[in-house]
C-alpha positions as CSV (number, residue, x, y, z in Angstrom):
1,M,34.3,-22.7,-9.0
2,R,32.9,-19.8,-7.0
3,W,30.7,-22.1,-5.0
4,V,33.8,-24.2,-4.1
5,V,35.7,-21.1,-2.8
6,S,32.8,-19.9,-0.7
7,T,32.3,-23.3,0.9
8,M,36.1,-23.4,1.7
9,I,35.9,-20.0,3.4
10,L,32.9,-21.0,5.4
11,F,34.6,-24.3,6.4
12,N,37.7,-22.4,7.5
13,A,35.7,-20.0,9.6
14,Q,33.7,-22.7,11.3
15,H,37.0,-24.6,11.9
16,F,38.5,-21.5,13.5
17,F,35.6,-20.8,15.8
18,Y,35.4,-24.5,16.7
19,Y,38.8,-24.4,18.4
20,L,38.1,-21.2,20.3
21,N,36.7,-21.4,23.8
22,K,33.2,-20.3,24.5
23,H,34.4,-17.2,26.5
24,N,36.8,-16.0,23.8
25,Y,34.1,-16.6,21.2
26,Y,31.6,-14.2,22.9
27,K,34.4,-11.7,23.6
28,F,35.3,-11.6,19.9
29,L,31.7,-11.0,18.9
30,F,31.4,-8.1,21.4
31,M,34.5,-6.4,20.0
32,L,33.1,-6.6,16.5
33,K,29.8,-4.9,17.6
34,I,31.7,-2.0,19.3
35,N,33.9,-1.4,16.2
36,T,30.8,-1.3,13.9
37,A,29.0,1.1,16.3
38,I,32.0,3.5,16.4
39,K,32.3,3.5,12.6
40,N,28.6,4.3,12.3
41,K,28.8,7.2,14.8
42,I,31.7,8.7,12.9
43,F,29.8,8.6,9.6
44,I,26.7,10.0,11.1
45,K,28.6,12.9,12.8
46,N,30.3,13.9,9.6
47,L,27.2,13.7,7.6
48,N,24.8,15.4,10.0
49,L,26.7,18.6,10.7
50,V,24.6,21.4,12.2
51,S,25.9,25.0,11.8
52,K,26.4,26.5,15.3
53,I,26.8,30.2,16.0
54,K,29.7,30.7,18.4
55,V,29.9,33.9,20.3
56,I,33.7,34.5,20.9
57,G,33.7,37.2,23.4
58,S,36.8,36.0,25.3
59,H,39.1,36.3,22.3
60,S,39.1,40.0,21.5
61,Q,40.4,41.4,18.4
62,D,42.4,44.6,18.0
63,S,40.6,46.6,15.4
64,R,40.9,50.3,14.8
65,R,44.5,50.2,16.0
66,I,47.6,50.2,13.8
67,V,49.7,47.0,14.1
68,Y,53.3,47.8,14.8
69,V,55.8,46.0,12.5
70,P,59.4,46.2,13.7
71,A,62.0,47.4,11.3
72,Y,64.0,44.5,9.9
73,S,66.8,46.9,9.2
74,K,67.7,47.0,12.9
75,E,69.4,43.7,12.6
76,W,72.2,45.1,10.3
77,N,74.2,48.3,10.5
78,S,74.6,48.6,6.7
79,I,71.8,48.1,4.3
80,L,71.9,48.3,0.5
81,Y,68.7,49.3,-1.4
82,Y,70.4,49.0,-4.8
83,F,72.6,46.5,-6.6
84,N,76.0,47.6,-7.9
85,K,78.9,45.1,-7.8
86,N,81.6,47.8,-7.9
87,S,80.3,49.9,-5.1
88,S,79.0,47.1,-2.9
89,K,82.5,45.7,-2.6
90,N,83.7,48.8,-0.8
91,V,81.0,48.9,1.8
92,P,82.8,47.0,4.6
93,V,86.0,49.0,4.2
94,N,84.1,52.3,3.9
95,K,82.1,51.4,7.1
96,I,85.3,51.2,9.2
97,N,86.6,54.5,7.9
98,L,83.2,56.3,8.3
99,I,82.9,55.2,11.9
100,K,86.4,56.5,12.7
101,I,85.6,59.8,11.0
102,I,82.3,60.3,12.8
103,N,83.7,59.4,16.2
104,S,86.6,61.8,15.7
105,Y,84.1,64.5,14.6
106,F,82.1,64.3,17.9
107,N,85.3,64.1,20.0
108,M,86.5,67.4,18.3
109,C,88.1,70.1,20.5
110,F,90.2,73.3,20.1
111,K,93.5,72.7,18.6
112,T,95.4,75.6,20.1
113,N,95.0,77.5,23.4
114,Y,94.9,81.0,21.8
115,F,91.2,81.5,22.5
116,T,90.6,79.4,25.6
117,E,94.1,79.1,27.2
118,S,93.3,75.4,28.0
119,S,95.7,72.6,27.8
120,Y,95.8,70.7,24.5
121,I,94.1,67.2,24.6
122,P,95.7,64.7,22.3
123,M,93.6,62.5,20.0
124,V,94.2,59.4,22.0
125,L,92.8,60.8,25.2
126,R,89.7,62.6,23.8
127,P,87.5,59.5,23.5
128,V,88.5,58.4,27.0
129,L,86.8,61.4,28.6
130,L,83.5,60.6,30.3
131,R,82.1,64.1,30.0
132,N,81.8,64.0,26.3
133,I,79.4,63.3,23.4
134,H,78.9,59.5,23.3
135,I,77.5,58.0,20.2
136,S,76.2,54.6,19.2
137,K,77.4,52.6,16.2
138,P,76.2,54.5,13.1
139,E,73.7,52.8,10.8
140,F,74.1,53.3,7.1
141,K,71.3,52.9,4.5
142,Y,72.6,53.1,0.9
143,T,70.4,54.0,-2.0
144,N,71.2,55.0,-5.6
145,D,71.5,58.7,-4.9
146,K,72.0,59.1,-1.2
147,V,73.2,57.6,2.1
148,Q,71.2,57.9,5.3
149,V,73.2,57.9,8.5
150,N,71.4,57.1,11.7
151,I,73.2,58.0,15.0
152,H,72.0,57.9,18.6
153,T,73.8,60.4,20.8
154,A,74.1,61.1,24.5
155,N,75.3,64.6,24.9
156,I,76.5,64.4,28.5
157,E,78.6,67.6,28.5
158,K,75.9,69.9,27.1
159,N,74.1,70.5,30.4
160,E,77.4,71.0,32.3
161,L,78.7,73.4,29.7
162,Y,75.4,75.3,29.6
163,N,75.4,75.6,33.4
164,S,79.0,76.7,33.6
165,F,78.3,79.3,30.8
166,A,75.2,80.6,32.7
167,N,77.1,80.7,36.0
168,S,80.1,82.5,34.5
169,I,77.8,85.1,33.0
170,F,75.9,85.7,36.2
171,C,79.0,85.8,38.5
172,N,81.3,87.7,36.1
173,I,78.8,90.4,35.2
174,Q,78.3,91.1,38.9
175,S,82.1,91.4,39.4
176,I,82.4,93.6,36.3
177,T,79.7,96.0,37.6
178,F,81.4,96.1,41.0
179,W,84.8,96.9,39.6
180,S,83.4,99.4,37.1
181,K,81.7,101.3,40.0
182,N,84.9,101.4,41.9
183,L,86.7,102.7,38.8
184,K,84.3,105.5,38.5
185,L,84.8,106.5,42.2
186,I,88.5,106.3,41.9
187,T,88.6,108.6,38.8
188,F,86.2,111.1,40.4
189,E,88.4,111.3,43.6
190,F,91.5,111.6,41.4
191,F,90.2,114.6,39.4
192,N,88.9,116.3,42.6
193,S,92.3,115.9,44.2
194,L,94.2,117.5,41.3
195,K,92.5,120.8,41.9
196,S,93.9,121.3,45.4
197,Q,97.4,119.7,45.1
198,N,100.9,120.8,43.9
199,D,102.7,119.3,40.9
200,L,104.7,116.9,43.1
201,N,101.6,115.6,44.8
202,K,99.9,115.3,41.4
203,N,102.5,113.0,40.1
204,E,102.3,110.7,43.1
205,A,98.5,110.8,42.9
206,L,98.7,109.9,39.2
207,K,100.9,106.9,39.9
208,I,98.5,105.6,42.6
209,Y,95.6,106.1,40.2
210,M,97.3,104.3,37.4
211,S,98.2,101.3,39.6
212,K,94.5,101.1,40.7
213,Y,93.3,101.5,37.2
214,L,95.5,98.8,35.8
215,F,94.5,96.4,38.6
216,I,90.8,97.0,38.0
217,K,91.3,96.7,34.2
218,K,93.0,93.3,34.7
219,K,90.2,92.1,36.9
220,I,87.5,93.1,34.3
221,S,89.5,91.6,31.4
222,K,89.8,88.3,33.4
223,C,86.0,88.2,33.9
224,I,85.4,88.9,30.2
225,F,87.9,86.1,29.3
226,E,86.1,83.6,31.5
227,I,82.8,84.4,29.9
228,R,84.4,84.0,26.4
229,Q,86.0,80.7,27.4
230,S,82.8,79.1,28.6
231,E,81.0,80.5,25.6
232,Y,83.4,78.9,23.2
233,F,83.2,75.5,24.8
234,Y,79.4,75.6,24.9
235,Y,78.9,76.7,21.3
236,L,81.4,74.2,20.1
237,N,79.2,71.5,21.5
238,V,76.1,73.2,19.9
239,F,77.6,73.7,16.5
240,K,78.5,70.0,16.2
241,F,74.8,69.3,15.7
242,D,74.1,72.4,13.5
243,K,73.8,71.8,9.8
244,E,75.0,75.2,8.7
245,Q,78.1,75.3,10.9
246,F,80.0,72.0,11.2
247,L,77.9,69.2,9.7
248,D,78.6,70.7,6.2
249,K,82.3,70.1,6.8
250,L,81.6,66.5,7.8
251,T,79.5,65.9,4.7
252,Y,82.3,67.3,2.6
253,I,84.7,64.7,4.1
254,L,82.2,61.8,3.8
255,N,81.4,62.7,0.2
256,K,85.0,62.0,-0.8
257,I,84.5,58.4,0.3
258,L,80.9,57.7,-0.6
259,K,80.4,60.2,-3.5
260,K,76.7,60.5,-2.8
261,R,74.3,62.9,-1.1
262,I,74.3,62.3,2.7
263,E,71.3,62.7,5.0
264,Y,71.7,62.7,8.8
265,N,69.2,61.3,11.3
266,I,70.7,62.2,14.7
267,I,68.6,61.0,17.7
268,N,69.5,62.6,21.0
269,V,68.8,60.1,23.8
270,K,67.4,61.5,27.0
271,T,69.6,59.3,29.2
272,F,72.5,57.1,28.1
273,S,70.9,54.1,29.7
274,H,68.3,53.9,26.9
275,N,70.8,52.7,24.4
276,P,73.0,49.7,25.1
277,E,75.8,50.7,22.7
278,I,76.2,54.0,24.6
279,F,76.1,52.7,28.2
280,T,78.4,49.8,27.5
281,N,81.0,52.2,26.1
282,I,80.6,54.5,29.1
283,L,80.9,51.6,31.6
284,A,84.0,50.3,29.8
285,L,85.6,53.7,30.0
286,K,84.9,53.8,33.7
287,L,86.2,50.4,34.4
288,K,89.4,51.2,32.4
289,K,90.5,53.4,35.3
290,Q,91.7,51.7,38.5
291,T,89.9,54.0,40.9
292,F,86.3,53.0,39.8
293,N,84.7,50.1,41.6
294,L,82.9,47.5,39.5
295,V,79.8,47.0,41.7
296,T,79.1,50.7,42.3
297,A,79.6,51.6,38.6
298,M,77.1,48.9,37.5
299,E,74.6,49.9,40.2
300,G,74.8,53.5,39.2
301,L,74.1,52.6,35.6
302,V,71.1,50.3,36.4
303,R,69.7,52.9,38.8
304,R,69.5,55.5,36.1
305,L,66.9,53.6,34.1
306,R,63.4,54.5,35.2
307,I,60.8,51.8,34.9
308,P,57.1,52.4,35.7
309,T,55.8,50.9,38.9
310,R,53.1,49.1,37.0
311,M,54.8,47.2,34.2
312,W,51.5,46.9,32.3
313,D,48.3,48.8,32.6
314,Y,46.2,45.8,32.0
315,E,42.8,47.3,33.0
316,K,43.3,50.3,30.6
317,N,44.0,48.1,27.6
318,I,41.1,45.7,28.4
319,A,38.7,48.7,28.8
320,Y,39.9,50.1,25.4
321,I,39.3,46.7,23.7
322,T,35.9,46.0,25.2
323,D,34.6,49.5,24.6
324,I,34.8,48.9,20.8
325,F,31.9,46.9,19.6
326,A,33.8,45.3,16.7
327,N,36.2,43.8,19.3
328,S,33.5,42.0,21.1
329,Y,32.7,39.5,18.4
330,R,34.7,37.9,15.7
331,N,31.7,36.7,13.7
332,I,30.8,39.0,10.9
333,S,27.1,38.1,11.0
334,I,26.2,40.1,14.1
335,L,22.5,39.9,13.4
336,K,22.6,36.2,14.1
337,I,24.3,36.8,17.5
338,K,22.2,39.6,18.7
339,S,18.5,39.2,19.3
340,Q,16.0,40.3,16.6
341,K,14.6,43.0,18.9
342,E,17.8,45.0,19.0
343,C,18.5,47.2,16.0
344,I,22.0,47.0,14.6
345,H,21.7,50.5,13.2
346,D,21.2,52.1,16.6
347,I,24.1,50.1,18.1
348,L,26.6,51.3,15.5
349,K,25.3,54.8,15.6
350,N,25.9,55.2,19.3
351,I,29.4,54.0,19.0
352,Y,31.0,55.3,15.8
353,V,29.3,58.7,15.3
354,F,31.3,60.4,18.1
355,N,33.5,63.3,16.8
356,P,36.0,64.7,19.4
357,I,36.6,67.9,17.5
358,K,33.0,68.9,17.4
359,N,31.9,67.6,20.8
360,D,34.9,68.8,22.8
361,K,35.4,72.6,22.7
362,D,38.9,72.4,24.4
363,F,40.2,69.9,21.9
364,T,43.4,71.0,20.2
365,L,44.9,69.1,17.3
366,D,48.5,68.7,18.5
367,V,50.4,66.9,15.7
368,M,53.5,66.1,17.7
369,G,51.4,64.7,20.6
370,V,49.4,62.5,18.2
371,I,52.5,61.2,16.6
372,F,54.2,60.5,19.9
373,R,51.1,58.6,21.2
374,K,51.1,56.4,18.1
375,L,54.7,55.4,18.5
376,R,55.3,51.9,19.9
377,L,58.1,50.4,21.9
378,K,58.8,53.7,23.6
379,H,58.3,52.6,27.3
380,M,61.3,51.0,29.0
381,L,60.7,47.5,30.3
382,G,64.1,46.4,31.7
383,I,67.9,46.5,31.5
384,R,70.6,43.8,31.9
385,V,74.4,44.3,32.2
386,E,77.1,41.7,32.3
387,V,80.8,42.4,32.9
388,K,83.5,39.7,32.6
389,G,87.3,39.8,32.4
390,R,90.5,40.7,34.2
391,L,89.2,43.4,36.6
392,T,91.3,42.8,39.7
393,K,93.2,45.8,41.1
394,R,96.6,44.1,41.4
395,Y,98.9,42.0,39.2
396,R,97.5,38.6,40.2
397,A,96.8,35.5,38.2
398,D,93.2,35.4,39.2
399,R,90.4,34.1,37.0
400,A,88.1,36.4,35.2
401,I,85.6,38.2,37.3
402,Y,81.9,37.9,36.4
403,K,79.3,40.4,37.6
404,L,75.6,40.7,36.6
405,G,73.2,43.6,37.1
406,W,69.6,43.9,36.0
407,K,66.4,45.8,36.5
408,G,63.0,44.8,35.2
409,G,62.8,42.1,32.5
410,L,63.6,41.4,28.9
411,K,60.7,39.2,27.8
412,N,58.0,40.5,25.5
413,I,54.7,40.4,27.3
414,A,52.5,42.1,24.7
415,S,51.2,38.8,23.2
416,S,50.3,37.3,26.6
417,R,48.6,40.5,27.9
418,L,46.8,41.8,24.8
419,K,46.2,38.3,23.4
420,R,47.4,39.3,19.9
421,R,50.4,38.3,17.8
422,F,53.5,40.4,17.8
423,N,55.9,40.4,14.8
424,T,59.5,39.4,15.4
425,Y,62.7,39.5,13.5
426,R,63.8,36.7,11.1
427,G,66.9,36.0,13.1
428,P,67.4,35.1,16.7
429,N,67.2,38.6,18.0
430,S,64.0,39.8,19.6
431,S,62.2,42.9,18.3
432,N,61.7,44.5,21.7
433,T,65.4,44.2,22.8
434,M,68.7,45.8,21.8
435,Y,72.0,44.1,22.5
436,S,75.5,45.5,22.5
437,I,79.0,44.4,23.5
438,T,82.1,46.5,24.1
439,N,85.7,45.2,24.5
440,S,88.4,47.1,26.4
441,T,91.7,46.5,28.1
442,R,93.4,47.4,31.4
443,R,97.1,47.1,32.4
444,I,96.5,43.5,33.7
445,G,94.3,42.2,30.9
446,A,91.2,42.5,28.8
447,F,87.5,42.6,29.7
448,A,84.1,42.9,28.0
449,V,80.8,44.6,28.8
450,K,77.5,43.3,27.5
451,G,74.2,45.2,27.7
452,W,70.6,44.6,26.9
453,V,67.7,47.0,26.9
454,S,64.0,46.0,26.4
455,T,60.9,48.0,25.7
456,K,57.2,47.3,26.0
457,L,54.4,47.9,23.5
């Protein structure tokens, strides 16, 4: 039976090749030879693998440097580190109330004009003032026993109040000394005139002296009041950030809502353009007034951000990476890479034995400087502002106006420049950018301000 099957297969094969042309027949045989040759080469290559030592000098590592991992908590304003169904239900409502209380606390001013004789500012108009303490949206981190409140502030009025306080002291003290010297001269002349005058002339001289004395006293009291007025306004601003003065009152109010220990982390921003939540709020307040021009307001905001002329010091980073011997090669077996004549002990000794404290006599261990140098994402890379809405000056049925202003860029260039990975958020937001939006209204309609700020590693 097997012989019959084999003869039938041979007969069919011969019958198939018989009907093929002579050209097709040779072509078919040539293709079979190529396929067998390729298969043989693949098997030979897989079986005869030779271990090769690859020197990877172009792909440098980043050893001896701490990898920065962005905080995932920046994606949310409220974070819970505990589980409690009863308390977690109240978090959204408490957040709204806490933000209102904190905003009203930083917009606080004198209620009466007894000390300052200034006009009373109602609660509605206090947040509208540009020369004020502007804050970002507070971030709340809840634990079992405490709540951490993170706030970014831009204290715009502090420098102005301090300058006015210093100028009032300098000017008013000069005027006080001037009027006090005049008062001494007047009193000395008055007592000398009493010796050589009659009773009638003495009464007239006394009236003249009292009128001059009251006039000078009024001038001196006015100067003292101006010093006290500027002093009250300045120290009111200072005491808002003081734990022993006003923050205890704020914690007492917040404890009634949260019923936990409260810890503040107040970060004072150098300029308000470093935080998008602050500068979008300021720009919205400016555009709410009819006198402000849209283009000039945006240009003034973008101009405040200072970006370095060289966006990336590429040569400095490359020099740092190549100086370290461990960054030159990724292969652990360095003895195989280097020649046998070189001693690995001498190479490592020349690189890693350096001690800056012993070798440098002028070396001072500055803790704050070391911590600041280790921080990442502290250099500004760019800013972007978008304004859209009803921003015309008259009652017209125009479409929404759209304006855009930017400086620098928003893309993260750390991975392309340093050739290393850079951790990102889980969501769509980028770890090196901050985004904010502020809505506001005018008498002709509503508008919105969007802002982005980016940093580089």
